[in-house]
C-alpha positions, 0 to 999 in steps of 0.5 A: 500500500502507498504512503497516501493510502496509509495517510488516508486510512489513519485518523488524522488523514481521514479527518483531513480528507473529510474536512476538505470534502466538507469544505467543498460541500460547504462551498456549493451550499453556500452558493445555493444558500446564496442563490435562495437568498437572492431570490427571497430579496428579488421577491421581497423587493417586488412585494415592497414596489407592489405596496408602494405602488398601491399606497401611491394609487390610494394617495392619489385617489384620496387627493382626488376625492378631496379636491372634488369633495369641495364642490359638494356643496354646490351640488347640495344647493342646485339639488335644493333649488331643483326640489323647490322649483319642482315642488312649486310646479306641482303646486301650480299644477294642482292649483290650475287643475282645482280652478279648471273644474 
């Protein structure tokens, strides 16, 4: 048997060989973990961007509603004027038909 084979069979040689294999496996796992972490980071970034976009849309919607809310008093005034005129027309028609009989 060769000296190298004897060294690998010994406790210190087996541990060294195992350590080298473990280190190589650790590098592969480390690379896989990096890829997984990168994918998770990209996913988290996409979620954060979607949430930011939704918040921007909600802000713009609230801003437009606030701007349009200022004209609410005018639309109520128009409603009251229309109801008053409608009531006057109905009252006029009632009086007209009552007098005509």
